[in-house]
C-alpha positions in Angstrom: 100.5 100.3 100.2 100.1 96.9 101.8 99.8 96.3 105.5 103.5 95.1 105.5 104.7 98.4 104.3 102.1 100.3 106.4 103.5 98.6 109.6 107.3 99.7 108.7 106.6 103.2 107.9 103.6 104.6 109.7 103.7 106.5 113.1 103.2 104.3 116.0 100.3 106.3 117.5 98.4 106.0 114.2 98.9 102.3 113.8 97.8 102.0 117.4 94.6 103.8 116.8 94.0 101.8 113.6 94.3 98.5 115.0 93.4 99.0 118.6 89.8 100.6 117.9 88.2 97.8 116.1 89.4 95.4 118.8 88.1 97.4 121.7 84.8 97.7 120.0 84.4 94.0 119.4 85.3 93.4 122.9 82.8 95.7 124.3 80.0 94.3 122.0 81.1 90.9 123.2 80.9 91.8 126.7 77.5 93.4 126.2 76.1 90.4 124.4 77.3 88.0 127.3 75.8 90.4 129.9 72.2 90.4 128.1 72.7 86.7 127.2 73.2 86.1 131.2 70.2 88.1 132.0 67.9 86.1 129.6 69.2 82.8 130.7 68.8 83.7 134.4 65.2 84.7 133.9 64.3 81.8 131.7 66.4 78.9 133.1 67.7 80.2 136.3 71.0 79.9 138.3 71.7 76.6 136.8 71.6 77.9 133.3 74.0 80.9 134.2 76.4 78.4 135.9 76.4 76.4 132.7 77.1 79.2 130.4 79.8 80.6 132.6 81.6 77.0 132.6 81.2 76.8 128.8 82.3 80.6 128.1 86.1 80.1 128.5 86.0 77.0 126.3 84.3 79.0 123.7 86.8 81.7 123.8 89.7 79.3 123.5 88.2 77.6 120.7 87.6 81.0 118.8 91.3 81.9 119.4 92.6 78.6 118.0 90.4 79.1 115.0 91.7 82.6 114.4 95.3 81.3 114.7 94.7 78.5 112.4 93.5 81.0 109.6 96.7 83.5 110.0 99.1 80.4 109.8 97.8 79.3 106.5 97.9 82.8 105.1 101.4 83.0 106.3 102.4 79.7 104.9 101.4 80.6 101.5 103.2 83.7 101.4 106.7 82.3 100.9 105.5 80.1 97.9 104.1 83.1 96.2 107.2 85.0 96.6 109.3 82.2 95.0 107.0 82.2 92.1 107.3 85.8 91.6 111.3 85.5 91.7 111.1 82.8 89.2 109.0 84.5 86.6 111.2 87.8 87.0 114.4 85.7 86.1 
């Protein structure tokens, strides 16, 4: 069963667990990475290094979000073309 059918027929609670658990794990790991990074930068460079990483962090998050949205748009834009080809073959 593909994800489109799964989203339409599966229970909400099960879907919530399936999609939210990986997201929560990635957010926690990202937060731990950033805390450890700040500790090492603070010890090595000092408060100016911590300030620099705090300024650039939101820009990195925005760039990551834009990159992920762009990848999803390409996938969705290809789907209607494939559907049209399948219909033509069946006719």
